[in-house]
BALOMAR-852328 format. One line per 8 residues: number of its first residue (from 1); their letters; for each residue x, y, z of N, C-alpha, C. Coordinates in pm, 1 decimal. Layout:
N
NUM> A> X/Y/Z/X/Y/Z/X/Y/Z | ...
***
This chain:
261
1> MLDPIAIY> -19446.4/27640.7/-12514.3/-19390.9/27609.6/-12378.0/-19409.8/27463.9/-12361.1 | -19308.4/27402.4/-12304.5/-19304.6/27251.5/-12294.9/-19370.0/27194.0/-12195.8 | -19445.0/27105.6/-12191.0/-19535.4/27046.9/-12108.6/-19474.7/26923.6/-12036.7 | -19454.9/26978.4/-11855.2/-19349.1/26903.2/-11767.1/-19399.6/26760.1/-11774.6 | -19506.5/26733.3/-11784.3/-19555.5/26563.0/-11761.6/-19502.5/26509.3/-11882.6 | -19505.3/26574.8/-11998.1/-19475.1/26524.6/-12104.6/-19335.1/26488.9/-12075.4 | -19256.0/26591.3/-12070.8/-19114.5/26569.0/-12030.1/-19053.3/26452.4/-11933.8 | -19126.6/26454.1/-11827.4/-19122.8/26350.9/-11746.1/-19140.8/26206.5/-11773.3
9> STVFSNAW> -19232.5/26214.5/-11870.9/-19307.6/26073.5/-11940.3/-19199.7/26034.3/-12038.5 | -19141.7/26116.9/-12098.1/-19010.9/26079.7/-12204.4/-18917.5/26050.0/-12145.7 | -18833.8/26108.3/-12038.6/-18729.4/26078.2/-11971.5/-18748.1/25910.2/-11885.1 | -18894.0/25909.3/-11838.0/-18890.5/25781.1/-11789.4/-18883.6/25668.4/-11866.7 | -18960.9/25702.3/-12013.3/-18969.7/25581.3/-12090.8/-18866.1/25532.2/-12153.6 | -18776.4/25646.2/-12136.6/-18630.5/25635.0/-12217.4/-18556.6/25563.9/-12105.7 | -18567.6/25567.8/-11957.7/-18455.2/25532.8/-11844.4/-18520.0/25396.2/-11804.8 | -18623.1/25379.9/-11786.6/-18663.9/25252.0/-11726.5/-18606.0/25120.3/-11773.0
17> PIFLLIIV> -18560.7/25121.8/-11888.4/-18472.1/24991.9/-11922.6/-18344.8/24997.7/-11830.0 | -18291.3/25091.2/-11800.3/-18167.4/25120.1/-11720.0/-18189.6/25084.1/-11585.0 | -18314.3/25134.0/-11529.0/-18320.0/25114.9/-11375.4/-18385.2/24955.2/-11396.2 | -18444.2/24901.3/-11455.7/-18444.7/24749.2/-11485.7/-18335.1/24661.9/-11483.8 | -18258.3/24706.3/-11539.5/-18126.2/24659.5/-11542.9/-18024.4/24653.8/-11428.5 | -18049.3/24758.8/-11358.4/-17981.1/24777.7/-11227.5/-18037.0/24706.8/-11147.0 | -18152.3/24694.8/-11115.1/-18224.1/24605.6/-11005.3/-18210.5/24439.0/-11040.7 | -18165.7/24423.9/-11180.1/-18139.9/24282.1/-11222.4/-18040.5/24230.7/-11152.7
25> ILFFKSPF> -17924.2/24341.5/-11166.5/-17778.2/24304.5/-11155.6/-17775.6/24276.9/-10995.8 | -17848.0/24396.0/-10936.5/-17840.2/24385.5/-10785.7/-17884.3/24247.7/-10709.8 | -17990.3/24214.0/-10785.6/-18079.3/24062.3/-10717.0/-17992.1/23978.5/-10772.5 | -17904.6/23965.5/-10849.0/-17825.1/23843.3/-10878.3/-17683.7/23867.3/-10813.9 | -17644.6/23961.2/-10791.9/-17563.1/23999.6/-10690.7/-17552.3/23962.7/-10532.7 | -17697.3/23975.6/-10493.2/-17723.7/23928.7/-10380.1/-17660.8/23801.1/-10281.4 | -17651.3/23781.5/-10172.7/-17588.1/23664.7/-10106.6/-17717.5/23555.0/-10138.2 | -17834.2/23584.8/-10118.0/-17945.5/23501.6/-10174.8/-17894.0/23413.8/-10298.9
33> MKGKIGEV> -17904.7/23516.0/-10404.5/-17886.7/23473.8/-10539.2/-17760.8/23367.8/-10558.7 | -17657.2/23427.9/-10520.6/-17541.4/23360.3/-10515.3/-17534.3/23232.7/-10456.1 | -17596.9/23217.9/-10360.5/-17613.7/23095.6/-10283.1/-17706.4/22997.5/-10387.3 | -17788.5/23061.0/-10452.9/-17883.9/22982.3/-10528.6/-17809.0/22928.3/-10671.8 | -17748.4/23041.8/-10714.4/-17659.8/23005.4/-10827.5/-17529.3/22885.1/-10796.6 | -17504.1/22916.1/-10671.6/-17393.2/22802.2/-10635.3/-17463.7/22662.1/-10625.9 | -17572.9/22677.5/-10588.0/-17647.8/22543.4/-10566.8/-17694.7/22473.7/-10713.0 | -17707.6/22554.7/-10825.8/-17733.8/22479.8/-10917.2/-17613.6/22457.5/-11011.4
41> IVNSINSA> -17504.4/22514.4/-10982.1/-17377.4/22474.2/-11016.1/-17348.4/22316.5/-10985.6 | -17347.9/22287.0/-10837.1/-17335.3/22178.1/-10817.2/-17431.8/22086.6/-10827.7 | -17563.9/22115.1/-10846.1/-17628.9/21996.5/-10935.3/-17622.5/21975.3/-11042.7 | -17553.2/22065.3/-11148.8/-17496.3/22047.3/-11264.3/-17384.1/21962.5/-11228.1 | -17304.2/21964.5/-11181.9/-17181.7/21869.3/-11156.4/-17238.7/21749.6/-11084.2 | -17323.5/21746.1/-11030.2/-17368.6/21591.5/-10961.5/-17439.5/21525.9/-11095.2 | -17480.8/21595.9/-11167.4/-17603.9/21542.9/-11257.7/-17493.3/21486.3/-11372.2 | -17384.8/21565.1/-11403.4/-17308.9/21516.8/-11518.7/-17202.5/21416.1/-11467.6
49> TLDETIYI> -17149.1/21403.8/-11334.2/-17031.5/21334.7/-11293.8/-17090.3/21200.6/-11216.2 | -17193.1/21206.7/-11166.7/-17199.6/21100.1/-11042.5/-17368.8/21013.5/-11082.1 | -17331.1/20914.0/-11099.0/-17431.4/20820.0/-11150.1/-17568.0/20833.1/-11039.7 | -17675.3/20865.3/-11104.0/-17792.1/20896.2/-10989.9/-17854.6/20777.7/-10967.8 | -17829.9/20653.8/-11023.6/-17876.3/20538.1/-10956.2/-17803.9/20482.0/-10862.7 | -17694.7/20558.2/-10818.0/-17582.9/20508.1/-10725.9/-17601.5/20617.5/-10631.4 | -17581.4/20735.4/-10679.0/-17602.7/20849.2/-10552.8/-17726.3/20923.3/-10601.3 | -17810.5/20897.2/-10548.6/-17962.1/20948.5/-10516.2/-17963.1/21120.2/-10489.2
57> PIKNVTLS> -17965.1/21226.3/-10547.5/-17968.5/21354.1/-10509.1/-18074.0/21413.1/-10431.6 | -18090.7/21448.1/-10328.5/-18224.1/21523.2/-10279.9/-18154.2/21666.1/-10242.2 | -18213.7/21778.1/-10280.9/-18175.8/21916.7/-10280.0/-18238.6/21989.8/-10229.9 | -18177.0/22111.7/-10175.6/-18239.7/22204.8/-10099.6/-18334.9/22142.6/-9992.9 | -18297.8/22072.3/-9891.7/-18362.3/22015.9/-9770.4/-18372.4/22095.9/-9678.1 | -18475.9/22136.0/-9597.4/-18504.7/22235.2/-9465.0/-18589.4/22128.3/-9392.3 | -18526.5/22101.4/-9238.0/-18552.0/22023.0/-9166.1/-18604.4/22098.9/-9043.6 | -18740.7/22044.0/-8953.2/-18747.1/22098.8/-8869.9/-18706.0/22014.8/-8732.6
65> LKDGSTTQ> -18606.8/22084.9/-8635.1/-18555.2/22010.2/-8519.8/-18642.0/22010.2/-8396.9 | -18614.4/21917.7/-8325.2/-18681.4/21912.8/-8169.5/-18684.7/22038.6/-8084.1 | -18588.1/22100.7/-8110.9/-18602.5/22223.6/-8009.5/-18652.3/22340.3/-8086.8 | -18728.0/22322.3/-8213.4/-18802.1/22425.9/-8278.1/-18730.7/22489.0/-8389.1 | -18590.2/22507.9/-8368.5/-18540.8/22561.5/-8484.5/-18547.3/22463.7/-8639.9 | -18484.5/22549.5/-8742.2/-18476.4/22454.4/-8868.7/-18324.8/22457.4/-8912.7 | -18299.3/22393.7/-9003.4/-18143.3/22348.4/-9052.9/-18206.9/22326.5/-9211.0 | -18114.0/22379.9/-9303.3/-18126.5/22415.1/-9442.6/-18000.2/22321.6/-9495.8
73> IDHILVSK> -18019.6/22213.4/-9585.8/-17902.1/22142.5/-9617.6/-17930.6/22165.9/-9792.6 | -17815.0/22226.6/-9846.6/-17797.9/22210.5/-9990.5/-17842.2/22106.8/-10090.5 | -17748.3/22011.8/-10037.1/-17741.7/21892.3/-10129.7/-17713.7/21740.7/-10019.3 | -17792.9/21645.0/-10044.7/-17770.4/21497.8/-9989.9/-17758.3/21397.3/-10080.3 | -17663.0/21350.1/-10111.4/-17658.8/21234.5/-10185.8/-17669.8/21091.2/-10141.5 | -17766.4/21003.1/-10130.9/-17787.3/20906.7/-10058.8/-17719.5/20777.7/-10131.0 | -17673.3/20706.7/-10081.9/-17595.6/20599.1/-10170.1/-17576.2/20438.8/-10063.3 | -17539.5/20356.2/-10124.9/-17481.5/20245.5/-10055.5/-17353.9/20243.9/-9975.1
81> YGLFVIET> -17298.1/20377.5/-10017.6/-17181.0/20416.0/-9953.9/-17195.9/20511.4/-9838.5 | -17312.8/20552.1/-9814.1/-17364.4/20634.9/-9698.3/-17416.7/20771.8/-9771.9 | -17440.7/20862.9/-9669.7/-17491.1/20958.7/-9736.2/-17381.3/21091.7/-9732.6 | -17383.0/21133.5/-9840.7/-17279.0/21244.3/-9856.6/-17359.3/21402.9/-9841.2 | -17322.2/21478.1/-9737.6/-17379.5/21573.0/-9696.6/-17310.1/21693.1/-9756.9 | -17329.6/21787.1/-9873.0/-17268.1/21886.1/-9930.3/-17332.7/22006.1/-9897.1 | -17229.5/22095.6/-9832.3/-17228.7/22263.6/-9821.4/-17153.4/22327.1/-9960.8 | -17239.3/22406.2/-9997.8/-17205.7/22478.2/-10125.8/-17158.4/22620.6/-10081.8
89> KNMKGWIF> -17043.5/22682.6/-10119.8/-17020.1/22809.5/-10117.4/-16987.3/22881.8/-10249.5 | -17052.1/22958.7/-10312.0/-17030.4/22997.1/-10439.9/-16951.1/23155.5/-10402.3 | -16821.2/23169.3/-10395.3/-16740.9/23299.9/-10375.5/-16608.1/23336.7/-10469.6 | -16570.1/23435.0/-10452.3/-16449.7/23442.7/-10524.6/-16350.4/23512.1/-10454.9 | -16245.6/23545.4/-10503.0/-16120.5/23577.7/-10449.6/-16031.4/23505.5/-10345.7 | -15953.4/23521.9/-10284.1/-15890.2/23423.0/-10181.0/-15967.9/23404.6/-10051.6 | -15945.0/23275.9/-10020.5/-16031.9/23202.9/-9920.4/-15907.7/23143.0/-9801.0 | -15926.0/23222.9/-9676.7/-15835.7/23190.5/-9582.7/-15943.6/23116.8/-9456.0
97> GGEDQKEW> -15904.3/23004.1/-9429.4/-15949.4/22905.4/-9337.7/-15899.5/22815.9/-9248.5 | -15949.4/22745.6/-9136.7/-15862.2/22627.2/-9074.4/-15999.2/22564.1/-9028.4 | -15938.4/22425.2/-8984.3/-16075.7/22349.8/-8944.2/-16115.0/22380.3/-8803.3 | -16037.0/22460.2/-8708.2/-16069.0/22509.1/-8567.3/-16121.2/22631.2/-8585.2 | -16101.7/22728.0/-8672.4/-16148.5/22856.2/-8680.5/-16301.5/22854.4/-8679.9 | -16343.6/22991.8/-8582.0/-16507.4/23001.1/-8622.5/-16537.9/23040.1/-8724.5 | -16477.9/23141.5/-8757.3/-16498.2/23223.7/-8913.9/-16370.4/23211.7/-9005.5 | -16414.4/23201.1/-9142.1/-16297.7/23205.7/-9233.4/-16290.7/23361.2/-9300.3
105> TQQIFKDK> -16212.7/23369.0/-9398.7/-16199.3/23502.2/-9448.0/-16170.2/23476.6/-9575.5 | -16274.9/23601.6/-9647.6/-16264.1/23591.9/-9772.2/-16207.8/23721.2/-9824.4 | -16100.0/23730.8/-9920.6/-16048.1/23852.1/-9912.7/-16047.2/23891.7/-10076.7 | -16082.2/24003.8/-10097.8/-16118.4/24050.3/-10267.5/-16054.8/24164.8/-10277.6 | -15929.7/24151.1/-10350.6/-15841.6/24295.5/-10355.0/-15795.0/24324.7/-10208.3 | -15814.1/24444.8/-10128.3/-15789.7/24502.7/-10021.6/-15887.9/24485.8/-9924.7 | -16021.6/24430.7/-9969.8/-16135.4/24423.6/-9884.4/-16132.8/24275.0/-9844.9 | -16169.6/24245.5/-9690.2/-16170.2/24140.0/-9627.0/-16328.2/24119.5/-9575.8
113> YRFQNPLR> -16405.4/23998.3/-9610.8/-16509.4/23947.2/-9540.3/-16501.3/23819.0/-9454.0 | -16580.8/23819.8/-9345.6/-16549.4/23716.6/-9262.7/-16697.2/23627.0/-9282.0 | -16716.4/23490.5/-9271.9/-16790.6/23400.6/-9298.2/-16802.3/23288.0/-9231.5 | -16922.4/23213.2/-9183.3/-16908.9/23132.6/-9072.1/-16809.7/23017.9/-9132.8 | -16731.6/22942.4/-9045.4/-16685.5/22816.7/-9082.2/-16782.0/22750.2/-9132.4 | -16760.9/22670.9/-9268.4/-16875.3/22583.4/-9339.5/-16869.3/22446.9/-9294.7 | -16746.4/22423.9/-9196.9/-16785.2/22280.3/-9167.7/-16860.9/22292.9/-9028.5 | -16845.9/22381.7/-8953.9/-16927.8/22403.7/-8865.0/-17061.4/22426.8/-8890.4
121> QNYRHIKA> -17112.3/22491.3/-8984.9/-17225.4/22486.3/-9086.3/-17283.4/22338.7/-9074.1 | -17192.7/22268.5/-9168.4/-17231.4/22105.3/-9199.7/-17225.1/22013.3/-9077.7 | -17156.7/22068.8/-8986.2/-17168.6/21972.7/-8861.5/-17290.4/21975.2/-8824.9 | -17381.1/22096.0/-8828.6/-17522.3/22087.8/-8769.6/-17610.8/22029.2/-8860.3 | -17565.3/22005.5/-9000.1/-17641.4/21951.3/-9078.9/-17636.3/21777.9/-9061.6 | -17511.3/21750.6/-9009.3/-17490.9/21597.7/-9001.4/-17577.8/21574.7/-8854.8 | -17578.2/21650.8/-8766.4/-17635.2/21617.7/-8664.0/-17782.0/21604.2/-8655.4 | -17842.9/21673.8/-8731.0/-17979.5/21724.6/-8767.9/-18006.8/21562.5/-8846.6
129> LEEILEVP> -17960.1/21547.5/-8929.2/-17973.0/21402.1/-8998.9/-17975.1/21285.9/-8927.0 | -17891.0/21278.2/-8801.7/-17861.8/21171.3/-8739.7/-17984.8/21167.3/-8651.8 | -18032.7/21280.6/-8595.8/-18145.6/21284.1/-8534.0/-18281.6/21250.7/-8597.7 | -18300.2/21310.8/-8745.0/-18416.0/21249.6/-8787.8/-18404.4/21123.8/-8829.5 | -18319.0/21077.9/-8887.0/-18302.1/20981.2/-8996.1/-18251.9/20878.6/-8889.4 | -18192.0/20872.0/-8778.5/-18169.6/20756.0/-8690.9/-18054.2/20672.5/-8753.5 | -17953.1/20780.9/-8812.2/-17833.9/20689.9/-8865.8/-17730.0/20708.2/-8798.2 | -17632.1/20605.8/-8792.6/-17510.4/20601.9/-8737.8/-17406.0/20697.2/-8788.7
137> PTALTSVI> -17334.2/20821.9/-8703.0/-17242.0/20874.5/-8774.6/-17167.6/20841.8/-8863.6 | -17110.7/20701.3/-8868.0/-17006.7/20631.9/-8986.7/-17069.0/20650.8/-9127.7 | -17216.8/20645.9/-9144.2/-17297.5/20648.3/-9255.4/-17315.0/20802.8/-9318.4 | -17230.0/20920.0/-9214.6/-17249.3/21031.5/-9293.2/-17132.6/21108.4/-9316.9 | -17116.2/21165.2/-9426.9/-16988.2/21211.0/-9468.9/-17044.0/21379.7/-9519.1 | -16947.1/21449.7/-9453.7/-16955.9/21614.1/-9461.2/-16855.7/21630.2/-9602.6 | -16904.4/21695.4/-9688.9/-16844.2/21756.8/-9796.3/-16836.8/21898.0/-9818.5 | -16735.2/21977.3/-9826.5/-16760.7/22145.4/-9869.8/-16741.3/22175.0/-10003.6
145> AFVGECTF> -16807.4/22221.1/-10096.6/-16780.0/22247.7/-10235.3/-16789.3/22393.8/-10241.1 | -16663.2/22460.9/-10273.1/-16656.2/22572.2/-10308.1/-16653.6/22619.2/-10447.0 | -16736.0/22675.7/-10515.5/-16770.2/22714.3/-10668.5/-16740.5/22866.0/-10701.9 | -16706.4/22885.7/-10805.5/-16669.9/23039.0/-10830.6/-16535.0/23052.1/-10853.6 | -16490.3/23154.5/-10900.7/-16368.2/23206.0/-10910.7/-16279.5/23256.8/-10782.8 | -16241.8/23124.3/-10691.6/-16196.1/23153.5/-10577.2/-16053.8/23067.4/-10556.6 | -15957.5/23109.3/-10476.1/-15824.5/23030.1/-10466.7/-15825.0/23011.9/-10275.2 | -15778.6/22875.4/-10271.6/-15770.9/22842.9/-10140.2/-15620.0/22923.5/-10113.2
153> KTTMPENV> -15618.6/23018.1/-9966.5/-15451.3/23051.4/-9955.9/-15413.8/22983.0/-9838.5 | -15501.8/22888.5/-9768.2/-15438.5/22830.3/-9667.2/-15486.1/22656.6/-9699.4 | -15397.9/22580.6/-9626.0/-15440.4/22456.9/-9638.9/-15518.2/22390.7/-9594.7 | -15619.0/22349.2/-9661.1/-15797.4/22301.9/-9635.3/-15781.7/22177.4/-9579.4 | -15884.9/22162.1/-9481.4/-15890.8/21982.0/-9462.4/-15936.9/21918.3/-9576.8 | -15918.3/21775.9/-9576.7/-15914.3/21678.7/-9671.0/-16068.1/21712.3/-9712.5 | -16196.5/21720.6/-9685.9/-16314.2/21720.2/-9714.3/-16341.7/21867.2/-9767.7 | -16293.2/21943.5/-9785.5/-16294.0/22048.3/-9862.2/-16253.5/22106.9/-9974.9
161> FRGISYTK> -16314.8/22122.2/-10093.9/-16274.2/22148.2/-10234.0/-16330.7/22237.2/-10286.6 | -16260.4/22272.1/-10402.9/-16283.8/22361.2/-10505.4/-16348.6/22316.1/-10626.3 | -16414.4/22389.7/-10665.5/-16481.0/22316.1/-10832.4/-16529.4/22175.6/-10809.3 | -16498.1/22086.0/-10891.0/-16567.1/21952.9/-10936.4/-16501.5/21851.1/-10879.3 | -16370.7/21878.9/-10795.6/-16280.5/21803.8/-10725.2/-16363.7/21692.7/-10618.2 | -16475.1/21790.9/-10549.4/-16534.2/21693.4/-10447.1/-16594.0/21576.4/-10517.0 | -16631.5/21550.0/-10637.5/-16702.3/21426.4/-10696.0/-16580.6/21309.7/-10684.0 | -16470.8/21326.2/-10691.6/-16355.4/21220.1/-10708.4/-16341.2/21190.1/-10536.9
169> YIKSFDQE> -16351.9/21271.8/-10452.1/-16336.9/21219.2/-10305.8/-16467.2/21137.4/-10293.8 | -16584.7/21172.2/-10325.3/-16697.8/21119.8/-10315.2/-16690.5/20949.8/-10356.5 | -16641.4/20973.8/-10487.6/-16635.7/20819.3/-10531.8/-16508.6/20737.4/-10510.8 | -16441.6/20819.9/-10411.3/-16365.3/20730.2/-10350.0/-16352.2/20630.0/-10214.8 | -16495.8/20658.2/-10175.4/-16556.3/20570.4/-10057.6/-16628.9/20452.5/-10141.7 | -16598.9/20333.2/-10115.5/-16613.3/20223.3/-10166.8/-16649.4/20097.2/-10044.0 | -16667.9/20144.7/-9914.2/-16731.7/20056.1/-9858.7/-16851.4/20050.3/-9822.7 | -16969.3/19965.1/-9826.6/-17100.4/19979.2/-9842.1/-17150.8/19977.8/-9671.3
177> RLNPLQIR> -17223.5/20110.4/-9643.1/-17270.9/20143.4/-9523.7/-17412.8/20124.4/-9505.1 | -17482.4/20129.5/-9610.3/-17644.8/20112.4/-9622.7/-17667.5/20023.5/-9678.9 | -17755.7/19921.6/-9662.3/-17827.4/19817.2/-9742.0/-17943.3/19875.9/-9821.4 | -18010.2/19809.1/-9920.2/-18122.5/19864.5/-10010.7/-18248.6/19908.9/-9906.3 | -18293.3/19844.1/-9800.8/-18378.3/19860.5/-9719.6/-18373.4/19998.9/-9658.8 | -18235.1/20023.4/-9578.7/-18204.0/20133.4/-9500.9/-18206.6/20254.7/-9623.8 | -18174.5/20239.7/-9762.8/-18176.2/20340.0/-9805.5/-18304.3/20407.7/-9869.9 | -18420.6/20295.6/-9878.7/-18546.4/20319.3/-9902.1/-18616.6/20376.3/-9766.4
185> QILSKLQR> -18559.8/20329.3/-9631.6/-18622.2/20431.5/-9525.2/-18592.0/20524.2/-9493.6 | -18449.2/20578.5/-9570.7/-18397.9/20703.2/-9534.7/-18466.9/20815.9/-9673.1 | -18510.1/20778.5/-9752.5/-18567.6/20825.8/-9866.1/-18703.3/20880.4/-9834.7 | -18761.4/20766.4/-9766.8/-18883.4/20784.6/-9730.8/-18931.7/20892.5/-9612.0 | -18809.7/20844.1/-9512.0/-18830.3/20978.8/-9409.7/-18752.6/21130.2/-9444.8 | -18675.9/21161.3/-9532.5/-18632.7/21258.8/-9586.9/-18794.1/21295.0/-9675.1 | -18850.5/21242.4/-9742.4/-18970.0/21324.6/-9800.7/-19084.7/21299.4/-9708.3 | -19085.6/21269.9/-9614.7/-19179.2/21302.1/-9470.9/-19144.4/21424.7/-9417.0
193> KQLEQSFT> -19018.2/21430.6/-9359.2/-18969.2/21493.1/-9263.7/-18965.7/21614.4/-9332.9 | -18890.4/21666.1/-9452.8/-18874.6/21808.4/-9521.2/-18984.9/21894.9/-9546.5 | -18956.2/22033.1/-9525.9/-19057.5/22097.2/-9531.2/-19069.9/22182.1/-9673.5 | -19186.4/22195.2/-9716.7/-19230.8/22240.1/-9846.2/-19109.7/22326.3/-9911.5 | -19057.4/22318.3/-10008.6/-18958.9/22412.6/-10076.2/-19028.5/22509.1/-10121.5 | -19027.8/22681.6/-10076.9/-19118.5/22762.5/-10099.8/-19021.1/22875.5/-10001.7 | -19080.6/23030.7/-10055.9/-19010.5/23139.8/-10012.0/-19049.2/23144.6/-9878.0 | -19151.4/23097.9/-9829.1/-19190.8/23104.1/-9698.1/-19090.0/23034.5/-9613.4
201> TDRTHVQN> -19077.0/22914.5/-9673.3/-18962.3/22833.1/-9591.5/-18860.8/22864.0/-9555.3 | -18801.1/22940.8/-9669.9/-18674.4/23005.8/-9666.4/-18645.5/23131.7/-9590.8 | -18756.8/23210.2/-9607.4/-18805.8/23318.3/-9504.3/-18766.2/23303.3/-9364.7 | -18870.8/23189.2/-9319.2/-18845.2/23145.5/-9176.7/-18734.0/23098.9/-9113.2 | -18692.0/23001.4/-9255.4/-18516.9/22953.8/-9170.3/-18454.7/23060.1/-9145.1 | -18411.1/23162.2/-9260.6/-18361.9/23271.4/-9214.7/-18363.0/23320.3/-9103.8 | -18536.0/23365.3/-9040.2/-18533.0/23434.2/-8917.4/-18484.7/23344.9/-8816.0 | -18529.0/23201.1/-8819.4/-18477.6/23116.8/-8707.9/-18288.1/23127.4/-8723.4
209> LKERMEQP> -18244.0/23108.3/-8801.9/-18095.7/23158.1/-8803.2/-18063.7/23270.8/-8741.5 | -18125.2/23379.2/-8791.8/-18075.5/23513.2/-8700.7/-18104.1/23484.3/-8539.9 | -18224.1/23455.8/-8509.9/-18251.9/23430.4/-8390.4/-18125.1/23352.8/-8295.9 | -18107.0/23244.8/-8365.4/-18012.0/23155.9/-8298.4/-17871.4/23235.1/-8283.6 | -17811.8/23292.2/-8380.5/-17680.7/23361.2/-8379.3/-17679.6/23467.2/-8268.6 | -17815.0/23520.4/-8255.6/-17823.5/23639.5/-8170.2/-17808.1/23590.1/-8021.6 | -17838.6/23452.1/-7985.2/-17846.9/23399.4/-7843.2/-17684.2/23418.7/-7770.6 | -17713.4/23442.0/-7665.2/-17585.7/23474.1/-7586.4/-17499.0/23352.6/-7571.3
217> VVSSTAAM> -17380.3/23333.4/-7595.3/-17301.8/23186.4/-7543.9/-17289.9/23167.7/-7400.9 | -17343.0/23045.7/-7369.9/-17351.9/23019.3/-7229.1/-17211.8/22995.6/-7159.3 | -17189.7/23060.4/-7051.6/-17055.5/23027.7/-6988.0/-17032.4/22939.0/-6897.9 | -17118.7/22888.6/-6902.7/-17078.8/22747.8/-6751.7/-17046.9/22611.2/-6826.9 | -16947.5/22557.7/-6782.8/-16916.9/22451.5/-6845.3/-16973.6/22301.9/-6843.2 | -17063.3/22331.7/-6729.6/-17160.7/22235.1/-6704.6/-17254.4/22230.2/-6805.4 | -17308.8/22344.5/-6868.6/-17408.9/22342.8/-6994.9/-17352.7/22341.5/-7123.9 | -17198.5/22361.6/-7133.9/-17141.7/22370.8/-7255.1/-17124.3/22236.3/-7311.0
225> TCSRCGST> -17142.4/22242.0/-7435.1/-17096.7/22090.5/-7521.8/-17020.9/22131.8/-7635.2 | -16916.6/22059.4/-7673.6/-16876.5/22077.1/-7830.4/-16936.0/22101.7/-7942.4 | -16958.5/22188.4/-8007.6/-17053.0/22188.6/-8113.4/-16982.0/22114.0/-8235.2 | -16863.5/22067.9/-8227.3/-16802.1/21971.9/-8322.3/-16859.8/21828.0/-8272.9 | -16831.4/21782.7/-8182.0/-16846.0/21630.6/-8171.8/-16940.6/21597.2/-8012.2 | -17005.6/21713.1/-7946.5/-17106.0/21663.6/-7890.0/-17049.8/21641.2/-7715.7 | -16917.6/21649.0/-7725.2/-16846.6/21616.6/-7585.1/-16864.6/21755.9/-7499.9 | -16809.5/21714.8/-7372.3/-16813.3/21816.1/-7253.6/-16720.5/21888.3/-7296.1
233> MVLRQNKK> -16740.8/22026.0/-7282.4/-16620.8/22167.5/-7282.6/-16564.7/22181.3/-7152.8 | -16449.4/22175.8/-7133.3/-16374.7/22172.3/-6992.6/-16263.0/22285.3/-7000.7 | -16248.4/22359.6/-6866.0/-16181.1/22459.6/-6859.7/-16018.4/22442.3/-6886.5 | -15974.2/22510.0/-6991.7/-15802.9/22496.9/-6990.8/-15736.8/22637.3/-6992.9 | -15611.1/22605.8/-7007.8/-15530.0/22750.8/-6995.7/-15412.2/22727.1/-7082.0 | -15398.2/22848.8/-7140.6/-15311.7/22841.1/-7262.3/-15169.2/22845.6/-7175.2 | -15083.9/22761.1/-7210.5/-14952.8/22778.6/-7177.0/-14862.8/22864.1/-7186.3 | -14881.5/22915.5/-7296.6/-14789.3/23061.7/-7363.4/-14837.7/23165.5/-7280.9
241> NGEEFYGC> -14952.0/23213.6/-7286.8/-14968.5/23349.8/-7220.4/-15080.8/23340.4/-7077.8 | -15124.1/23212.9/-7046.4/-15174.9/23185.3/-6931.7/-15328.2/23210.8/-6947.9 | -15372.6/23254.6/-7070.1/-15552.5/23276.8/-7073.8/-15608.2/23158.6/-7089.8 | -15735.4/23181.0/-6996.3/-15808.3/23043.3/-6987.4/-15945.9/23058.6/-7117.2 | -15955.9/22927.1/-7150.9/-16065.3/22914.0/-7255.5/-16105.7/22770.0/-7235.8 | -16204.5/22746.8/-7295.7/-16302.5/22620.4/-7299.5/-16221.1/22523.6/-7422.1 | -16180.7/22425.3/-7375.3/-16161.7/22288.4/-7497.7/-16213.5/22164.8/-7465.0 | -16231.5/22135.7/-7603.2/-16292.0/21997.3/-7620.1/-16270.9/21878.0/-7507.1
249> SNYPKCKH> -16323.6/21809.1/-7431.3/-16282.6/21694.7/-7342.0/-16238.8/21583.4/-7432.4 | -16266.1/21582.7/-7564.2/-16228.0/21477.2/-7644.9/-16090.7/21523.0/-7725.4 | -15984.5/21584.7/-7654.2/-15886.5/21648.7/-7706.0/-15787.2/21515.7/-7678.0 | -15699.4/21467.8/-7795.8/-15670.3/21579.7/-7934.8/-15759.1/21519.5/-8067.4 | -15840.8/21416.9/-8002.6/-15905.9/21365.4/-8111.4/-16003.4/21486.0/-8183.9 | -16050.0/21558.6/-8094.0/-16126.1/21669.2/-8093.9/-16055.5/21812.9/-8071.3 | -16033.8/21909.7/-8142.1/-15960.8/22022.2/-8121.9/-16021.3/22151.9/-8102.2 | -16158.0/22133.2/-8084.1/-16255.8/22235.6/-8076.0/-16233.5/22332.3/-7948.5
257> TAPIV> -16214.6/22461.5/-7972.5/-16225.9/22558.7/-7825.4/-16304.7/22674.5/-7845.6 | -16333.0/22735.4/-7724.6/-16447.9/22846.5/-7729.2/-16388.0/22949.6/-7618.1 | -16432.1/23083.5/-7631.6/-16362.1/23164.0/-7550.5/-16465.3/23174.4/-7438.1 | -16391.2/23213.7/-7305.7/-16478.0/23255.0/-7200.9/-16551.2/23356.9/-7203.3 | -16694.9/23364.0/-7180.7/-16772.2/23477.8/-7215.8/-16805.7/23537.0/-7058.1
***
């Protein structure tokens, strides 16, 4: 008679490499690892194409803000031409999106997935750096870099790129916005202000982000400000269907809108 324990032991010893392989595959396909792989790709592109004596790279920066929340920035390039704040998206499939949309769409065959407009994500990063570094908005440039096998199916704003093309955009800036003293002060502040790079920091940031996303939208115009430019939101009416909505008072320079809750 065969020993059941011996049978189970034999099956497990033969199958565990397969289980381990499945776990590794699932881990690398997780959103967290996709994001990290995307950051590694952009780091490699930066190192290969941008002179680090001109564009000083600061990677994976988590900052604590005055309201108690945190914001996490994939890449900052500090240069005499200003600060280039890069938001990385490692995605495949077709990408649909517009500057004024709250969410963009990723389509893989017949499946569609929504994700936050990366321009809005990076706007929060820009405002955080303004607050902490005390630099003017003109010294900060938002850049969105998509990596992976994706294709844009809608016309994208001028600062949204796929692959390596964002580096050409960065190099197109030739007007000096920061002097050597300002650059040294910025680097010093970033070193002092950024939180330690660790799993705990990442986990805390994700929790803060989840709590912020779950907060209800304030419906009072007196309390609402534009998430894009900081101006007051005012009540407007759609001329086609008569529906009311909130629009930025800085229109037409800023076309951000928000629904009435």
